[in-house]
C-alpha positions as CSV (number, residue, x, y, z in Angstrom):
1,M,17.7,5.1,-61.2
2,E,17.6,2.2,-63.7
3,P,18.9,-1.2,-62.6
4,R,22.7,-1.3,-62.9
5,V,24.2,-3.3,-65.7
6,C,25.9,-6.5,-64.2
7,I,29.5,-6.9,-65.2
8,A,31.3,-10.1,-64.2
9,S,34.9,-9.6,-63.1
10,H,37.4,-12.4,-63.7
11,A,40.2,-10.4,-62.2
12,S,41.4,-9.4,-58.7
13,E,41.0,-6.0,-57.0
14,S,44.7,-5.2,-57.7
15,D,44.0,-5.5,-61.5
16,Y,41.9,-2.3,-61.2
17,V,42.8,1.3,-60.3
18,P,41.4,1.6,-56.7
19,T,38.5,3.9,-57.5
20,S,37.3,2.2,-60.7
21,R,34.7,-0.1,-59.2
22,A,33.1,2.6,-57.0
23,L,33.0,5.1,-59.9
24,L,31.5,2.6,-62.4
25,W,28.8,1.9,-59.8
26,K,27.9,5.6,-59.8
27,L,27.8,5.5,-63.6
28,G,25.3,2.6,-63.5
29,Y,27.5,-0.4,-63.8
30,S,27.9,-3.1,-61.1
31,L,31.3,-4.8,-61.4
32,V,31.1,-8.0,-59.3
33,P,33.2,-11.1,-58.8
34,A,32.3,-13.6,-61.5
35,E,31.0,-16.2,-59.0
36,E,28.4,-13.6,-57.8
37,A,27.3,-12.4,-61.3
38,E,24.0,-13.6,-62.5
39,A,23.5,-13.4,-66.3
40,P,26.2,-10.7,-66.7
41,E,25.9,-8.5,-69.8
42,L,29.7,-8.1,-70.0
43,R,32.8,-9.8,-68.6
44,V,36.1,-8.2,-67.6
45,V,38.8,-10.9,-67.7
46,R,42.4,-10.9,-66.9
47,E,44.1,-12.6,-69.9
48,D,45.6,-15.5,-67.9
49,R,42.1,-16.4,-66.6
50,L,40.3,-16.8,-69.9
51,G,40.1,-20.5,-69.2
52,E,37.6,-19.8,-66.4
53,L,34.9,-18.7,-68.8
54,P,31.8,-20.9,-69.2
55,E,32.0,-22.9,-72.4
56,H,29.0,-21.2,-74.0
57,A,29.5,-17.7,-72.5
58,A,28.2,-15.2,-75.0
59,A,28.7,-11.9,-73.2
60,P,31.2,-9.5,-74.7
61,I,34.7,-9.5,-73.0
62,I,37.1,-6.8,-72.0
63,L,40.6,-8.2,-71.5
64,I,43.0,-7.0,-68.9
65,T,46.6,-7.5,-70.0
66,T,49.8,-7.4,-68.0
67,G,52.0,-6.9,-71.0
68,R,52.2,-4.6,-74.0
69,Q,51.0,-7.2,-76.4
70,A,47.4,-8.4,-75.8
71,K,46.6,-12.0,-76.2
72,R,43.8,-13.0,-78.6
73,G,40.7,-13.9,-76.7
74,G,38.3,-14.9,-79.4
75,K,35.5,-13.2,-81.3
76,H,33.7,-11.9,-78.1
77,V,36.7,-9.7,-77.0
78,V,35.7,-6.0,-77.6
79,G,38.9,-4.5,-76.4
80,T,42.0,-4.8,-74.1
81,V,43.2,-2.5,-71.3
82,R,46.5,-2.7,-69.5
83,R,46.7,-3.5,-65.8
84,P,45.7,-1.7,-63.6
85,A,42.5,-0.9,-65.5
86,G,41.3,2.7,-64.9
87,L,37.8,4.2,-65.1
88,H,38.2,6.0,-68.5
89,E,39.6,3.0,-70.4
90,L,37.0,0.7,-69.0
91,Y,34.2,3.1,-69.5
92,R,35.0,3.6,-73.2
93,L,35.0,-0.1,-73.8
94,I,31.9,-0.8,-71.7
95,Q,30.0,1.9,-73.7
96,A,31.2,0.5,-77.0
97,A,30.2,-3.0,-76.1
98,L,26.8,-2.3,-74.5
99,E,25.3,1.0,-75.7
100,E,23.7,1.8,-79.1
101,T,25.0,5.4,-78.9
102,P,28.1,5.1,-76.8
103,R,29.6,8.0,-74.9
104,S,33.4,8.4,-75.1
105,V,33.7,9.9,-71.6
106,P,31.7,9.8,-68.3
107,R,29.0,12.4,-67.6
108,V,28.1,13.4,-64.1
109,P,25.0,15.0,-62.7
110,A,25.8,18.4,-61.2
111,S,24.4,21.7,-59.9
112,L,27.1,24.2,-60.6
113,E,26.8,28.0,-61.1
114,A,28.2,29.2,-64.4
115,R,28.5,32.3,-66.5
116,A,28.5,32.3,-70.3
117,T,29.4,35.3,-72.4
118,S,29.3,36.0,-76.1
119,E,30.5,39.1,-78.0
120,T,27.3,40.9,-77.0
121,N,25.5,39.1,-74.2
122,E,26.0,37.4,-70.8
123,W,23.9,34.6,-69.2
124,K,23.8,33.2,-65.7
125,L,23.4,29.4,-66.0
126,T,23.3,26.2,-63.9
127,V,25.3,23.3,-65.1
128,E,23.1,20.2,-64.6
129,S,25.5,17.6,-66.1
130,L,29.1,17.7,-67.1
131,S,31.6,15.8,-69.1
132,E,35.0,16.7,-70.5
133,N,33.4,17.1,-73.9
134,G,30.4,19.4,-72.9
135,C,27.6,20.1,-70.4
136,L,23.9,20.5,-70.1
137,V,22.8,23.9,-68.7
138,A,19.6,25.5,-67.5
139,G,18.7,29.1,-66.8
140,P,16.0,31.8,-66.9
141,M,17.4,32.9,-70.3
142,L,19.5,30.7,-72.5
143,P,21.8,31.6,-75.4
144,P,20.5,31.0,-78.9
145,L,21.6,27.8,-80.7
146,D,25.0,28.1,-82.5
147,T,26.1,30.9,-80.2
148,Q,29.9,30.8,-79.6
149,L,30.5,31.2,-75.8
150,E,33.1,31.7,-73.2
151,L,32.0,29.6,-70.2
152,R,33.2,29.8,-66.6
153,I,32.0,27.0,-64.3
154,E,32.3,27.5,-60.5
155,L,33.3,24.4,-58.7
156,P,32.2,23.4,-55.1
157,W,35.8,23.4,-53.8
158,G,36.5,27.0,-54.6
159,E,38.0,26.7,-58.1
160,S,36.6,27.5,-61.5
161,V,37.1,26.0,-65.0
162,D,37.0,27.9,-68.2
163,A,36.1,26.5,-71.6
164,T,35.1,27.7,-75.1
165,A,31.8,26.2,-76.1
166,V,29.0,26.3,-78.7
167,A,25.3,26.1,-78.0
168,A,24.8,22.8,-79.9
169,Y,21.3,21.5,-79.0
170,E,18.1,22.1,-77.0
171,Q,16.7,19.3,-74.8
172,G,13.6,19.8,-72.7
173,G,14.1,23.4,-72.0
174,R,17.8,22.9,-71.4
175,L,20.8,23.7,-73.6
176,G,23.6,21.4,-74.6
177,L,27.0,23.0,-74.8
178,V,29.8,21.3,-76.6
179,F,33.3,22.3,-75.7
180,H,35.7,23.1,-78.6
181,G,39.1,24.6,-79.2
182,I,40.0,24.0,-75.5
183,T,43.5,23.5,-74.4
184,L,44.8,20.1,-73.4
185,G,45.3,21.5,-69.9
186,A,41.6,22.6,-69.7
187,R,40.5,19.2,-71.0
188,K,42.5,17.4,-68.3
189,Q,41.1,19.8,-65.7
190,L,37.6,18.9,-66.9
191,A,38.3,15.2,-66.7
192,K,39.6,15.5,-63.1
193,T,36.6,17.6,-62.2
194,V,34.2,14.9,-63.5
195,L,35.9,12.3,-61.4
196,K,36.0,14.5,-58.3
197,L,32.3,15.2,-58.6
198,L,31.6,11.5,-59.0
199,Q,33.5,10.7,-55.9
200,R,31.6,13.4,-53.9
201,Q,28.2,11.9,-54.8
């Protein structure tokens, strides 16, 4: 795995949702107390601790606010989240600050059995990575690009999740499926599934 991105935390443990730090670690980000951070690429700062920042700190900043109105933190502030800061909110802002092509949601490696059906065909697939927006699948036979699919993914804890998807792109012999037209309930189930899979790694 590539070295984790160092993020300096100018906030206490109680300023984060309990699982945030561990899940960010699994996604490639090391959120460490500011005094332990060497050359951080990003800082997460509780708004009342902005005065702690080094005078010439150039790293982008995510502010944690305790109120509904965020304080202004200067030109380096890329966004603000309310306390306690959760994974999804932090992830979106971290991606926006540090990645050239940011993801809006986390993606987790997986090995899940799935079945895809179109109006005329059926495929047995393996989901190799999953997010609430789509997945990357492999299999002995893959659907053609642009095929509209009904997808059922079997989960390790005995449940399944259903989604409507389109075969959007091919990548190294694998097929990228993008979910579309799915219900809010299904999207929430997918988001919870991604977090649960991350926690099981």
